[in-house]
BAFI-564872 format. One record per atom (N, C-alpha, C): x, y, z. Coordinates in steps of 0.001 Angstrom, whole numbers, plus 500000, padded with zeros to 6 digits. Layout:
N
XYZ ...
//
This chain:
99
557572024994219202 557090023953218318 555811023356218900 554927022980218024 553651022394218406 553502021071217675 553001020067218366 552747018778217733 551434018220218264 550916017227217565 549694016591218023 549987015790219281 549017015782220176 549169015108221460 548316013841221449 548947012723221217 548240011443221132 547684010994222484 548254011473223571 547862011005224897 546917011958225616 546767013171225100 545976014167225802 544553014229225309 543927015306225695 542571015552225227 541585015635226360 540607016426226148 539567016557227149 539907017575228208 538899018266228634 539056019187229740 539428020604229375 539681020889228098 540005022259227728 538725023079227606 538863024378227761 537735025304227643 538135026477226764 537130027172226268 537341028346225429 537416029583226320 538493030369226162 538716031579226955 538758032828226082 538118032769224911 538046033934224052 539209034125223103 540090033141222999 541259033244222121 540975032457220846 541147033119219705 540922032469218412 542114032710217501 542159031914216444 543129032114215376 542361032067214060 542578033050213229 541923033099211926 542872032505210897 542425031427210286 543240030723209302 542334029824208475 542918029137207523 542144028210206707 542336026778207214 541369025914206960 541566024506207308 542803023920206634 543053024323205383 544200023779204663 545521024185205308 545623025427205778 546860025853206455 547072025061207744 545994024792208476 546128023967209679 546665022589209317 546104021987208285 546556020657207865 548000020698207382 548354021735206625 549732021858206131 550731021971207271 550375022688208328 551306022924209438 551241021858210531 550043021275210749 549861020384211887 549551018935211507 549356018665210230 548968017328209798 547453017171209840 547006015964209592 545570015693209597 545020015865211012 543845016482211133 543271016675212469 542845015357213099 542753015353214410 542284014170215123 540856013822214772 540050014845214508 538677014655214051 538445015543212843 537852014970211785 537561015739210589 536286015207209951 535143015606210510 533855015198209967 533477016038208768 533669017325208860 533467018345207827 532226018141206960 531101017825207607 529857017763206844 528827018772207347 529205019561208348 528337020613208850 527215020138209743 527182018869210082 526064018332210852 526249018442212360 527399018881212821 527657018969214255 528247020332214582 528475020583215854 529040021866216289 530478022044215829 531174020935215591 532593020968215204 532782020134213942 533491020691212967 533846019956211755 535232019330211852 536140020033212544 537505019516212684 538092019995213998 538921019149214596 539631019594215788 540953018865215946 541825019548216651 543154019041216980 543335019044218485 544049018053218985 544544018030220355 546059018168220229 546592019248220808 547993019617220578 548738019834221886 550050019880221769 550912020167222914 552144020923222419 552579021895223201 553808022615222873 554997021823223412 556181022187222965 557394021509223433 557550021582224944 557025022649225540 557168022777226993 555935022312227759 555082021507227103 554035020802227822 552688021489227955 552454022569227234 551151023231227286 550205022498226340 549155021890226894 548165021181226097 547051022145225692 546579022000224444 545478022835223987 544789022182222803 543649022736222443 542885022245221313 542627023385220336 542412023030219075 541980023985218042 540777023351217360 539717024133217204 538509023609216588 537648024741216044 536928024433214972 535915025379214508 534708025218215425 533839026222215466 532711026143216390 531445026678215751 530487025794215631 529140026123215170 529103026790213802 529874026260212872 529782026740211492 528527026174210825 528166024964211185 526991024257210651 526949024209209132 528094024166208520 528246023961207084 529632023360206871 529820022683205773 531147022143205467 532147023287205326 533335023088205888 534384024097205768 534982024049204378 535153025203203774 535854025311202501 537353025385202827 538125024525202241 539508024317202677 540391025558202569 540097026479201670 540947027657201519 540285028951201976 539180028839202696 538528030013203282 538981030199204717 539102031447205132 539454031737206519 538257031537207444 538548030990208620 537571030818209694 538248031198210997 537447031579211967 537955031804213315 537887030484214060 539052029889214311 539140028644215065 539367028967216538 538617028304217400 538785028472218840 540045027758219302 540710028346220273 541820027693220962 541336027395222368 541303026134222715 540870025712224045 542071025381224900 541988025721226166 543079025436227088 542560025288228498 543475025283229445 543108025130230839 543019026466231562 543489027536230902 543297028904231382 543619029850230225 543261031109230367 543450032048229267 544924032244228931 545773032279229938 547200032459229691 547780031371228801 547373030134229029 547859029035228196 547322029145226770 546099029627226618 545531029813225274 546301030891224514 546620031972225191 547402033044224566 548796032526224202 549389031751225088 550701031159224823 550629030244223599 549584029424223516 549406028523222384 549257029316221087 548513030402221124 548366031245219947 549725031742219480 550565032181220404 551916032623220059 552744031529219424 552637030317219950 553375029192219397 552894028882217976 551595028977217747 551051028750216402 551518029827215437 551551031064215898 552025032179215065 553492031963214660 554298031452215589 555709031184215274 555851030126214192 554838029266214053 554848028224213026 554335028740211688 553929029999211651 553443030570210414 551948030508210217 551224030242211271 549752030248211180 549193031601211565 
//
């Protein structure tokens, strides 16, 4: 199980792990993102700070789309973590949730 982490954030890095999904599916499964600018004016339109039941902290965010995200279009969202193994683990946890 994955939930939003109200106390975490910061310090994650991208290790080449992505998930292809729509913004709407992320919202349906994870709730409203912690940040949702979605105007294309910055490197990130939306991001989540998340944690698995067993304490793995990670982030999900779009990267350098530079356009508003269309809610039902697929995008490659980056998974940020503290090492590649945790990012891969987070991807598995997201897949178990149907993403």
